[in-house]
C-alpha positions as CSV (number, residue, x, y, z in Angstrom):
1,M,-4.5,31.3,-15.7
2,I,-1.3,29.9,-14.2
3,A,-2.8,26.8,-12.9
4,R,-4.4,26.4,-16.5
5,R,-1.0,26.8,-18.2
6,L,0.4,24.5,-16.2
7,Y,-2.3,22.1,-16.8
8,G,-2.0,22.8,-20.5
9,A,1.5,22.0,-20.5
10,V,1.3,18.7,-18.8
11,W,-1.1,17.3,-21.6
12,P,1.4,16.5,-24.0
13,L,3.1,14.3,-21.6
14,L,0.1,12.5,-20.6
15,L,-1.1,11.7,-24.2
16,P,1.1,8.8,-24.7
17,L,0.0,7.4,-21.7
18,V,-3.8,7.9,-22.7
19,R,-3.1,6.1,-26.2
20,R,-1.5,3.3,-24.0
21,Y,-4.7,3.2,-21.9
22,L,-7.0,3.0,-24.9
23,R,-5.1,0.3,-26.5
24,K,-5.2,-1.8,-23.3
25,R,-9.0,-1.3,-23.2
26,A,-9.2,-2.4,-26.7
27,R,-7.8,-5.8,-25.9
28,K,-11.3,-6.6,-24.4
29,A,-13.2,-3.8,-26.1
30,P,-12.0,-3.4,-29.6
31,A,-14.2,-0.4,-30.2
32,Y,-11.7,1.7,-28.1
33,L,-9.6,1.9,-31.4
34,E,-12.2,3.4,-33.5
35,H,-12.4,6.9,-34.4
36,W,-9.1,7.3,-33.0
37,D,-8.6,10.9,-34.8
38,E,-11.6,12.5,-32.9
39,R,-10.0,11.9,-29.7
40,F,-6.9,13.8,-30.3
41,G,-8.5,16.6,-32.2
42,Q,-7.9,15.9,-35.8
43,P,-9.6,18.3,-38.4
44,F,-13.1,17.1,-38.7
45,A,-15.7,17.5,-41.5
46,A,-18.7,18.5,-39.6
47,R,-22.1,17.8,-41.2
48,H,-23.5,20.8,-39.4
49,R,-22.6,23.9,-38.1
50,G,-24.6,25.9,-35.5
51,A,-25.9,22.8,-33.7
52,I,-27.4,22.3,-30.2
53,W,-24.2,20.5,-29.0
54,I,-24.6,17.9,-25.8
55,H,-21.9,16.2,-24.1
56,A,-22.5,13.1,-22.2
57,V,-19.7,11.0,-21.4
58,S,-21.2,7.7,-21.2
59,V,-24.4,5.5,-21.2
60,G,-25.7,6.7,-18.0
61,E,-25.5,10.4,-18.9
62,T,-26.5,9.9,-22.7
63,R,-29.8,8.1,-21.7
64,A,-30.3,11.0,-18.8
65,A,-29.9,13.5,-21.7
66,L,-32.8,12.1,-23.6
67,P,-35.8,14.1,-22.2
68,L,-33.5,17.2,-22.1
69,V,-32.8,16.9,-25.8
70,R,-36.5,16.5,-26.6
71,A,-37.5,19.6,-24.5
72,L,-34.3,21.5,-26.5
73,Q,-35.7,20.4,-29.8
74,A,-39.1,21.5,-29.0
75,R,-37.9,24.8,-28.0
76,W,-35.5,25.1,-31.0
77,P,-37.1,23.3,-33.7
78,G,-35.0,22.4,-36.7
79,V,-31.8,23.2,-35.3
80,P,-29.5,20.2,-35.6
81,L,-28.1,18.0,-32.9
82,L,-24.1,17.4,-31.9
83,I,-23.7,14.8,-29.5
84,T,-20.4,13.9,-27.8
85,Q,-19.3,11.1,-25.7
86,M,-15.7,9.6,-24.2
87,T,-16.7,6.0,-24.3
88,P,-17.8,3.3,-27.0
89,T,-20.8,2.3,-25.2
90,G,-22.0,5.9,-24.7
91,R,-21.4,6.5,-28.2
92,A,-23.3,3.3,-29.2
93,T,-26.0,4.5,-27.1
94,A,-26.2,7.8,-28.5
95,A,-26.4,6.1,-32.0
96,E,-29.5,4.3,-31.0
97,L,-31.2,7.3,-29.2
98,Y,-30.2,9.8,-31.6
99,P,-30.3,8.6,-35.0
100,D,-30.5,11.9,-36.6
101,A,-27.6,13.4,-34.7
102,E,-24.1,14.0,-35.6
103,I,-22.3,11.8,-33.0
104,R,-18.2,12.0,-32.3
105,Y,-16.0,11.7,-29.5
106,L,-15.0,14.8,-27.6
107,P,-11.5,15.5,-27.8
108,Y,-9.0,15.2,-25.0
109,D,-8.7,18.6,-23.3
110,T,-5.6,19.9,-24.9
111,P,-5.7,23.2,-25.8
112,A,-5.2,23.0,-29.6
113,A,-7.6,20.0,-29.9
114,V,-10.6,21.5,-28.1
115,A,-10.2,24.9,-30.1
116,R,-10.2,23.0,-33.4
117,F,-13.2,21.0,-32.2
118,L,-15.3,24.3,-31.3
119,S,-13.9,25.9,-34.6
120,D,-15.0,22.9,-36.7
121,H,-18.7,22.6,-35.4
122,A,-19.3,26.4,-33.9
123,P,-22.2,25.0,-31.8
124,R,-25.0,27.4,-31.2
125,F,-24.5,26.5,-27.5
126,G,-23.2,23.7,-25.3
127,V,-24.5,21.4,-22.5
128,L,-22.2,19.4,-20.4
129,M,-24.3,16.7,-18.7
130,E,-23.7,15.9,-14.9
131,T,-20.1,17.1,-13.7
132,E,-18.1,17.1,-16.9
133,L,-15.5,19.8,-16.1
134,W,-12.7,20.1,-18.6
135,P,-10.9,23.6,-18.1
136,N,-9.4,23.9,-21.5
137,L,-12.8,23.3,-23.2
138,I,-14.5,25.7,-21.1
139,A,-11.8,28.4,-21.4
140,A,-12.1,27.6,-25.3
141,A,-15.9,28.0,-25.3
142,A,-15.7,31.4,-23.4
143,C,-12.9,32.5,-25.8
144,S,-15.0,31.7,-28.9
145,G,-18.4,33.0,-27.5
146,V,-19.9,29.5,-27.3
147,P,-22.5,29.8,-24.4
148,L,-21.8,26.6,-22.1
149,F,-24.0,25.2,-19.5
150,L,-23.5,22.6,-17.1
151,A,-27.0,20.7,-16.5
152,N,-28.3,17.6,-14.3
153,A,-25.2,18.8,-12.3
154,R,-24.3,16.8,-9.4
155,L,-21.4,17.0,-6.8
156,S,-20.8,14.8,-3.8
157,E,-18.8,15.6,-0.8
158,K,-16.3,13.2,-2.1
159,S,-16.1,15.0,-5.2
160,L,-16.0,18.5,-3.8
161,A,-13.0,17.4,-1.4
162,G,-11.2,16.3,-4.5
163,Y,-11.9,19.4,-6.7
164,R,-10.8,21.5,-4.0
165,R,-7.3,19.8,-4.1
166,I,-7.2,21.5,-7.6
167,G,-9.4,24.7,-6.7
168,A,-6.9,26.8,-8.2
169,L,-7.9,25.2,-12.0
170,I,-11.5,24.4,-11.3
171,R,-12.8,27.5,-9.7
172,P,-12.1,29.7,-12.8
173,A,-13.5,26.9,-15.1
174,L,-16.9,27.1,-13.0
175,A,-17.1,30.6,-12.9
176,Q,-16.9,30.8,-16.9
177,L,-19.8,28.5,-17.5
178,T,-22.9,30.4,-18.7
179,G,-25.2,28.9,-16.3
180,V,-25.5,25.9,-14.0
181,A,-28.4,23.7,-13.3
182,A,-28.0,21.5,-10.3
183,Q,-30.1,18.5,-9.4
184,T,-30.5,19.1,-5.7
185,A,-30.0,22.2,-3.3
186,E,-27.1,20.3,-1.7
187,D,-25.6,19.8,-5.1
188,A,-26.0,23.4,-5.8
189,R,-24.4,24.5,-2.4
190,R,-21.3,22.4,-3.0
191,L,-20.8,23.8,-6.7
192,T,-21.2,27.3,-5.5
193,Q,-18.7,26.7,-2.9
194,L,-16.5,25.3,-5.7
195,G,-16.7,28.5,-7.6
196,A,-19.8,28.4,-9.7
197,R,-21.9,31.2,-10.5
198,E,-25.5,31.0,-11.8
199,V,-26.7,27.8,-10.1
200,H,-30.0,27.1,-10.2
201,V,-31.7,23.9,-8.8
202,C,-33.8,22.2,-11.5
203,G,-34.3,18.7,-10.8
204,N,-33.0,15.5,-12.1
205,T,-33.8,14.8,-15.8
206,K,-33.9,11.2,-15.2
207,F,-37.2,11.8,-13.7
208,D,-38.5,12.8,-17.1
209,F,-37.6,9.7,-18.6
210,T,-40.7,8.1,-20.9
211,P,-40.6,4.3,-20.9
212,P,-40.1,3.6,-24.5
213,L,-42.7,1.4,-26.2
214,D,-40.3,-0.8,-28.2
215,K,-38.4,-1.5,-24.9
216,L,-41.7,-2.7,-23.1
217,A,-42.5,-4.7,-26.0
218,L,-39.1,-6.4,-25.7
219,G,-39.7,-7.0,-22.1
220,E,-42.7,-9.0,-23.0
221,D,-40.8,-10.9,-25.6
222,F,-38.4,-11.8,-22.6
223,R,-41.2,-12.7,-20.6
224,Q,-42.4,-15.2,-23.3
225,R,-39.0,-16.6,-23.4
226,I,-38.5,-16.9,-19.5
227,G,-42.0,-18.4,-19.2
228,P,-44.0,-18.5,-15.8
229,R,-41.1,-18.2,-13.5
230,P,-40.6,-15.3,-11.0
231,V,-37.7,-13.0,-12.1
232,L,-35.0,-11.0,-10.3
233,V,-33.4,-8.7,-12.6
234,C,-29.9,-7.4,-11.3
235,A,-28.9,-4.8,-13.7
236,S,-25.7,-2.7,-14.4
237,T,-23.5,-5.1,-12.3
238,R,-19.8,-4.2,-11.9
239,E,-16.8,-6.2,-11.5
240,G,-16.7,-7.7,-8.1
241,E,-20.4,-7.9,-7.7
242,E,-21.5,-10.8,-9.7
243,A,-19.4,-13.3,-7.8
244,L,-21.1,-12.0,-4.7
245,L,-24.3,-12.4,-6.2
246,F,-23.8,-15.8,-7.6
247,A,-22.2,-17.0,-3.9
248,A,-25.2,-15.9,-2.1
249,W,-27.7,-17.2,-4.8
250,S,-26.0,-20.7,-4.6
251,A,-26.0,-20.4,-0.8
252,A,-30.0,-19.8,-1.1
253,R,-30.6,-22.7,-3.6
254,A,-32.8,-24.7,-1.3
255,R,-34.9,-21.4,-1.1
256,V,-34.6,-20.3,-4.6
257,G,-36.9,-22.8,-6.2
258,R,-37.9,-21.5,-9.9
259,V,-36.8,-18.3,-9.5
260,L,-34.7,-17.0,-12.5
261,L,-31.5,-14.4,-11.6
262,V,-31.1,-12.2,-14.6
263,V,-27.7,-10.7,-14.5
264,V,-27.0,-7.8,-16.8
265,P,-23.4,-6.6,-16.6
266,R,-22.5,-2.9,-17.0
267,H,-19.9,-3.5,-19.4
268,P,-19.9,-5.8,-22.5
269,E,-16.3,-6.8,-22.5
270,R,-17.0,-8.5,-19.2
271,F,-19.9,-11.0,-20.6
272,D,-18.1,-14.0,-21.0
273,S,-16.1,-13.7,-17.7
274,V,-19.4,-13.3,-15.8
275,A,-20.8,-16.5,-17.5
276,G,-17.8,-18.2,-16.2
277,L,-18.3,-17.0,-12.8
278,A,-21.9,-18.3,-12.8
279,E,-20.6,-21.7,-14.0
280,G,-17.9,-21.6,-11.4
281,A,-20.7,-21.0,-8.6
282,G,-22.3,-24.0,-9.9
283,L,-25.2,-22.0,-11.4
284,A,-26.6,-23.4,-14.7
285,C,-26.2,-20.1,-16.7
286,A,-28.1,-19.2,-20.4
287,R,-27.5,-16.3,-22.5
288,R,-29.8,-13.8,-23.9
289,S,-28.0,-14.0,-27.2
290,E,-29.0,-17.7,-27.5
291,E,-32.0,-18.2,-29.4
292,G,-35.2,-19.7,-28.3
293,P,-36.7,-20.1,-24.9
294,V,-34.7,-20.0,-21.7
295,P,-34.0,-23.7,-20.7
296,P,-36.2,-24.4,-17.4
297,D,-33.0,-25.7,-15.5
298,A,-31.2,-22.4,-16.1
299,A,-30.4,-20.6,-12.8
300,V,-29.0,-17.6,-14.3
301,W,-29.9,-15.6,-17.7
302,L,-27.2,-13.5,-18.8
303,G,-28.1,-10.2,-20.4
304,D,-25.3,-10.4,-23.0
305,S,-26.8,-7.4,-25.1
306,M,-26.6,-3.6,-25.3
307,G,-29.1,-0.9,-25.6
308,E,-31.7,-3.5,-23.8
309,L,-31.5,-2.6,-20.2
310,F,-35.0,-1.4,-20.1
311,G,-36.3,-4.5,-21.5
312,Y,-34.9,-6.5,-18.7
313,Y,-36.2,-4.2,-16.3
314,A,-39.8,-4.6,-18.1
315,A,-39.3,-8.3,-17.6
316,A,-38.7,-8.1,-13.9
317,D,-40.8,-8.8,-11.0
318,V,-38.0,-7.2,-8.7
319,A,-34.8,-5.2,-9.8
320,F,-31.8,-4.6,-8.3
321,V,-29.6,-1.6,-9.2
322,G,-26.0,-2.7,-9.6
323,G,-22.8,-0.7,-8.7
324,S,-24.0,-0.4,-5.1
325,L,-22.9,-3.5,-3.3
326,L,-19.3,-2.2,-3.6
327,P,-18.1,1.4,-3.4
328,L,-18.9,2.5,-6.8
329,G,-21.4,4.9,-6.1
330,G,-24.6,3.0,-7.9
331,Q,-26.5,3.5,-11.2
332,N,-30.0,4.8,-12.2
333,L,-32.7,3.5,-10.1
334,I,-35.3,5.7,-11.7
335,E,-35.5,3.6,-14.8
336,P,-37.2,0.6,-13.2
337,A,-39.3,2.7,-10.7
338,S,-40.7,4.7,-13.8
339,I,-42.5,1.3,-14.5
340,G,-43.3,0.4,-11.2
341,R,-40.8,-2.4,-10.6
342,P,-39.9,-2.6,-6.7
343,V,-36.3,-1.7,-6.6
344,L,-33.5,-2.8,-4.3
345,F,-29.7,-1.3,-3.9
346,G,-26.9,-1.9,-2.1
347,P,-25.1,0.3,0.6
348,H,-23.3,2.5,-1.8
349,M,-25.5,5.0,-3.8
350,F,-23.3,8.0,-3.3
351,N,-23.6,9.1,-7.0
352,F,-27.7,8.9,-6.7
353,A,-27.9,9.9,-3.1
354,E,-30.7,12.2,-3.6
355,A,-32.6,10.0,-5.7
356,S,-32.4,6.9,-3.6
357,R,-33.1,8.8,-0.4
358,L,-36.3,10.2,-1.9
359,A,-37.3,6.4,-3.2
360,L,-36.7,5.1,0.2
361,E,-39.0,7.7,1.8
362,A,-41.4,7.1,-0.8
363,G,-41.6,3.3,0.0
364,A,-40.4,2.7,-3.7
365,A,-37.1,1.1,-2.7
366,R,-35.3,-0.8,-0.2
367,Q,-31.7,-1.0,0.8
368,V,-29.6,-3.7,1.7
369,P,-26.3,-4.1,3.4
370,D,-24.9,-7.0,1.5
371,A,-25.4,-9.7,-1.4
372,G,-26.9,-12.3,1.2
373,A,-29.5,-9.5,2.4
374,L,-30.2,-8.7,-1.4
375,V,-31.1,-12.4,-1.9
376,D,-33.1,-12.6,1.2
377,E,-35.1,-9.5,0.7
378,A,-35.7,-10.3,-2.9
379,L,-37.1,-13.6,-2.5
380,A,-39.5,-12.4,0.3
381,L,-40.7,-9.7,-1.9
382,L,-41.4,-12.4,-4.7
383,A,-43.4,-14.5,-2.4
384,D,-45.5,-11.5,-1.2
385,A,-47.6,-10.1,-3.9
386,P,-49.2,-7.1,-1.8
387,A,-45.7,-6.0,-0.7
388,R,-44.8,-6.1,-4.5
389,Q,-48.0,-4.2,-5.3
390,A,-47.4,-1.5,-2.6
391,M,-43.8,-0.9,-4.0
392,H,-45.2,-0.8,-7.5
393,D,-47.8,1.9,-6.6
394,A,-45.3,3.9,-4.7
395,A,-42.5,4.0,-7.6
396,L,-44.8,5.3,-10.0
397,A,-46.1,8.0,-7.5
398,F,-42.3,8.6,-6.7
399,T,-41.1,9.3,-10.3
400,A,-44.4,11.0,-11.2
401,A,-43.7,13.6,-8.2
402,H,-40.3,14.8,-9.6
403,R,-40.9,15.2,-13.2
404,G,-40.0,18.9,-15.0
405,A,-36.3,19.1,-14.6
406,S,-35.9,19.1,-18.4
407,D,-38.2,22.1,-18.9
408,R,-36.9,24.1,-16.1
409,I,-33.3,23.6,-17.8
410,V,-34.7,24.7,-21.0
411,E,-35.8,27.9,-19.4
412,L,-32.8,28.4,-17.8
413,I,-30.9,28.2,-21.0
414,A,-33.3,30.3,-22.9
415,G,-33.3,33.0,-20.3
416,R,-29.3,33.1,-20.2
417,L,-29.2,33.3,-24.0
418,L,-31.3,36.3,-24.0
419,Q,-29.2,37.9,-21.4
420,A,-25.8,37.2,-23.3
């Protein structure tokens, strides 16, 4: 209680810094200035009260929630849906994936703001995706009688060490959750060490992902625009990675031949700078936003669009998952594997450690130490159709073998609600 009071007292001091941070981000991404009042807990006229509430901080969590949302709606048909995020890209993704839901930002974790949020919406129950631990929000939900679950939960050793430093704050918060659905036994062990109760191993909802037909069709359209060229898609790349990729691609120019390098940066505010990096490396760069076919002399096709990541994967012969060349934790490798794309990733996949380990064991993916090795491995695969087919088959088997997490989480939620 003392730790949470101190935490609550610090927030008024942090809010001016938060506003400054949002304005700084808005210089490159103006959407950070939109829906400002929601972030700071101003009164909000909710469309629905008593909704099923899902909090998914950004794009990855919002996409991971989709099969769980479908399972929840099948269990509680007709109950409205409330989706909250913390980022504009997450919000835009939610608007695309959940057109019938009420979508808003979750306010920052001040006692007054989260209490007002819960009062405005009075959700039937809430589900926090992955590792969203907001002590004041969790305490306010417990005080308001709103059951709150942590789903698809993961916790690395690094994060465990960090949370232990504020254990007096985090332990009571975890203990107040109605239930916790961990991805793996190791995640469950770490969460229990941190103070969570009622921890169940349910698997990863990302395996329940169903390839959207419209994005598969978009991938076909991309292939038509590209023409009969081999395609390496480097998806969800982060700052610092593209320069490494372009340098390695340029160095391998004599071996690249007609292969098209498709780069899809994770953050839209970086599209222009990534195009500049490609040109600076001597690589002719075309953009998805440009009409018509990809020019035959283009070495790089820049995926400067939002909400189309799966379309790029569908157009790939080989897919590289970004955020993994540098120590950033990686991104979701399950999406490209779900349609049989051979997957490559770098040495830093600690946010997806279990999924990447299983993919490697299944033969669905290969890990590379650096950008040069990535280019070498990709070109080797593109020249070896039997190896690609073997990885294709392994990827489909790998994803099929681990489905079912969403249904298990729904059963956990339903059981705990009956006991409450």
